[in-house]
N, C-alpha and C positions, 0 to 999 in steps of 0.2 A: 480886498476890493469889495465894496458893498454890492449886493445883487438887487437890481431894480425889478420889482414885480410888474408884469404887464398890466395888471389892474390899476397901477398908479400912473401909467402913462396917459396923458391927456388924449382924449379921442380914441383910445384903444380899450374897448370894453367888450369882454367876452361873456357877459351875463346872459346873453341870448343862447349861448351854446349849451346844450343839455349835458349835464354832468353824468359820468359813468360811475355807478355805485360799485362798492367792493363786491357785492353779490353778482352783479353783471360781469365784472372782470373775471371772477372765479368760474362762473358758468361758461363763459366764452373760452377760457383756458381749458376747461374740461371737455368742451366740445371739439376743440381744434385737433387734438391727437387722434381721436377716433375717426374724424372726418378725413384726415390725411391717410390713415390706415385704410379707410373704405375706398378712397380714390385709387390707391395703389392696388388693393385687392381686386376690386371690380374691374378696373381698366385692364389689369393683367389677364383676368379671365376672358373678358370680351375681346381683347386684341389677339389673344391666342386662338380663340375660336374663329374670329372674323377675318384675321389677316395672316397670322404667323404660320398656321398649318398650310394655307394656300401658297405662301411664298416658299416654304420648304418643299412643297410638291413641285413648284416651278423650278427650283434649284436642281432637284434630283431628276426630274423627268424632262424638262425643257432646256436645261443648261443655263439658267439665269445666274449671272455672276453674283457671288456672295456679297461683295461690296455694294453693288447696285440694289440687291435685295434689302440690305440694311438701311440704305437711304429711303427706299420705299416704305420700309417698316416704320421708320421715324416719322415720315410724312403722314402715315395712316394713324398714328397715335392720337392726334387731336380729336379725330372722329369718335374714338372709343372713350377717351378721357371725358369728353363732354357728356357722353351717355352715363358715365360713372358718377357724375356730380350729384344727380338726385338720389341715386342709390346710396352714395356715401353720406348724404345729408340724413337719410332715413336711419342708417346704421348709427351715425354719430349721436343723433337725438335719442334713439332707443337705448343705446349703451350708457349714455351719460345719465339720463333720468332714471333708468333702471337701477344704476348704482346708487344714485341719490336716494331712491326709494328703499333699497335693501339696506343701506347704511343709516337709515332713519334721518337723513339730512332734510328730506322733504317734510317730515313730521316736525322737525325743529323750525324750519322756515315758516310753515303754516301756523305753528304755535306762536310765532312772532307777529301774526296777523297779515302775512304776505299771501295774496291770493294765488291760485293756480295760474291764472292768466298772466300775472306779473312774473311768476317763476319761469314760464315758458317763453316770455317775451324775448330773451336773448337768442333762443333758438330760432324764432321767427325772423329776427334781424339778420342772423347768419343765413337763413334761407333766402332772404331778399338779396343779400350780397352775392350768394351763389347763383341766384337767378340772373342778376346782371352779368356775372362772369360767364354764365352759359350763353347768354345772348351775344356777348362779344365773341366768344369762340365760334358760335354758329354763323355769325355775320362776317367776321374778319379772318379768322384763322382756318377753320375747318374746310370751307369750300375751296379756298386757294390751295391748301395742302392736298386735298383729294384730287383736284384737277392736275396739280403738278405730279402726283404719284401716277395718275393715269397716263400722262404724257410720257413719263420716264419708262413705264412698263411697255407702252406701245413702241417706243423707240428701241427698246431692248430686243423686241422680237421682229420689228420691221422698221428700220431706221428711215426708210423712204416714205413712210406713210404720211400723207399731207394732213393738215388740220381741217379737212373738209371731207364730205362723203363723195367718193369718186364715181360710184355706180348706183344705178337703180334708185334715182330720186323720184319719189312718188308723193303727191300731195292731193288730198281730197278736200273739197270745199262743199259744205252742206248748205242747204237753204230750206225755208219753210215750204211745205207742200201746198200746192194751190187749193186743194180741197180741205185744208186745215187738219189733216190727219197726222201731222208731225213733221219731222225732218226727212229730206230726201237729198240724194246726191245732186249737186249743182254743177261742179266741174271736177274733172280728174286730170291732173297734170302729171306726165311721166317723162323722164329723161333717162336715156341709157347711161350716159357718162357726164361728168363735170370735171373740168380741169382747173377750177378755181376762178375762171373768168367767164367761160361760156358753157352753156348746156349743149349737148350733142345727142342726136337721135331722139327728137321730141315727138310726142303725141299728146294732144289735148282733146278731151271729150267735153263738150260744152252743152249742158242742158238748162242753162240759166234763163233762157228766153222762152216764153210760152209759145208753143207751136213751131219752134225752130230749134233744131238740134244741129250742131256743127262738130266736125272732126278736123282738127288742124294737125298737119304733119309737116315737120321741117327738119333740115339737116342740123342746123345750129340756131342758137338764140342767145342774146346777151341782154342784160338789164341796162337801160339807158338812165343813168342817175340824174341827168339834167332834166329830162322830160317825164321821168317816173313811168316809163312804159317798157314793154318787152319789144325788142326788134328781132324778128325771125328772118332767116335767110334760107332760100332755096326750098320752098315748101309748097303745100297744096292745102286749100280749104275746101272741105266737102260739106255742103249744106244738105241735110236730110229732111225730106218732106214727111208729114204725119203718117203717110201710108208706108214708109220705110224705103222709098226710092230716093235716089240722089236728085235733089232739086237743081243744083248747079255746082260746077267745079271751077275753082279759081286757082290758077298756078301763079306763083310770085317768086321774084328774086329777093325782094326785101319787103317786109311788111311789119308795121307797128301794130301791136295789139294791146289793148288796155286790160291786162290781166294782173292779178295781185303779185307783189314782189315776194310773197311768202315762200315759194319754192326755193328761191335763192337763199333766203335766211335759213330755211330748214337744212339746205345742203351745207351751208357754211357753219352752222352751229354744231359744236361737238361736245357739249356739256350735258351731264345728267343732272337730275334734280338735287343730288347730294353735292354737286360741284358749283351750285349757284347760291348766292345770298338772296335776301328778300327782294332787293331791287331787280336783280337779274331774273328771278322767277316771275315777278310782276311784269317785266318787259316781255318775257317769252310768252306769258299768258295773254297779254293784250295785243302784242304785235303779230303773233303767229297763231296761237291756239284758238283764240276767240274768232279770228277771221275765217278759220276753217269751218266754223259752225258745227264741229264734231262735239256733241254733248258729252260723250264719254271722256274725251280728252280734256274738255273744259272742266268737267267734274274733278278729274284727277289732279290737274294743276291748281285749281282753286283749293282743293283739300291740302295739297302740299304747301301752298302759301299760308293758309290759316294755321297749319301745324307748326310752321316756323315761329309764329307768334305764341302759340300755346305751349310748345315744348319747354321753354325755360321755366314756366310756372309750375312744372312738376316738382321742382325743388321746394317750393312753398308747400305744396300738397304733402310731400314726404316729410318735411320738417314739422308740419302740424300733426300729421298722423303719428310720426315717431315719438314726438313729445307726449301726445295724449296717451299712447299705449304704454310708454315707458314710465309715466308718472303714476300709474295705478300701483297700489301696494302689492309688491311681489318680491320674490327673491330669486332672481335669474342671473346666470353668469353671462360672460361675453359670448360663449358659444351658443347659448339659447337665444340671446338677442340677435345674433347673426342669422340663426335659423328662422326666427320669426320675420326678420327683414326679408329673407328670400321669399317667404310665403306671401308677404304683402306686395313685394315687387312683382312676383308672378301674377298675383291677382289683378294688380293695376294694369300691367301690360297686356293681360288677357282681355280686359275691358277695352284697352286701347286698340288691340288687334281687331276685335269685333267691330268697334266703332269705325276703324279705318276701312274695313271691308264693306260695311254698310254705306259709308260715304262714297266709295268708288263705284258701287253699283247704282247709286242714286236714291237708295232708300232713305238716307239722311241727307239733309242739306250739308254742304262741305263745311260751313262754319260750325254747325251743330256737331258734326262728326269730329272736328278737330278739338273743340272745347269741351265736349261731353266728359271725357275721362278726368281732366283736372277739376271740373266743376263738381262731378260726383265725389272725387277725392276730397275736395274742400268741404263739401257737405258732411261727409263721413267724419272727417277730422274735427269739424266744428261740433258735431254731436258727441264725439268722444271727449272733447274738452269740457263741454257742458256737464257730462256725466261725472267727469273727474272732479269738477268744481263743487259738486254737491257733497 
């Protein structure tokens, strides 16, 4: 039977599709095995330090069942695999291009008129693909797996623990000071207990109105979803005059107060930042944290949001740096490449740690703190490529 080429089919033309050269296929093949090795090696190290030792301690000291520990271990793996992606990218590019350099393959390619930028292009394409994969892991797989692992661990030690905070719900709301000196406490909301539907044992300190301070005490309160207000039951409102004396006291059986819903959301929310994707972090930031006016918390959650965007691009940074370092004329083995990779990884994450700390305390803008390490890495990688091209 004769085979019909797709190029001969009317209306079916793939001339726009870029062809993959033999050199690209060869370099991609050489990059693949070190990358797989790097993912396996780095993820094994990270998950051993970050999860395995802790689970073993819980098995021996707290009686955690081995089968349940294995399930939690599997659920925690995506968190550490995604951290291993950029490290494996660095290791793969360094090992591959170092071998090319030591075997004089780079000399042969450059002798054919192929530039350094063209030689490292397959590594950058691989880095882009791994960047996309990292983003998918961070958004779809890792947050859900971390949350499921936390729920399973909580149920293992306390099967009756509800998915909300039961006691000591405290919410602080800040506002601009009247004299322009910065932020000051506007409201303090405190509830002793929460059963999932109503707050119990409430005390609210309200300093939001100039010249009038109020203390609201109530036995219970529920959030009215239809009117978007709090309904308090069996309580007292104390109005305090500027001299510190009680202006008037109002007792009530039922009273609606226009206070933010945030304490209810705060009590109901049981996820950490590593258990949320970008959408959930943004919602938490806008619906809860920003309304509190707490600059420190706003700074923290803005930093976490921008870091979710910046983290996948570390793969591009390490791909560029690894290619540029590996392409220099040298004769290094796999062990040497692995050692150099560890040094580069340590240096990069040291910059990231410092940037994160400066972002949390407000020295750096959250966006700057999140994007500073990858931008510095890209600049260093670009300079190394320029030097290697000369």
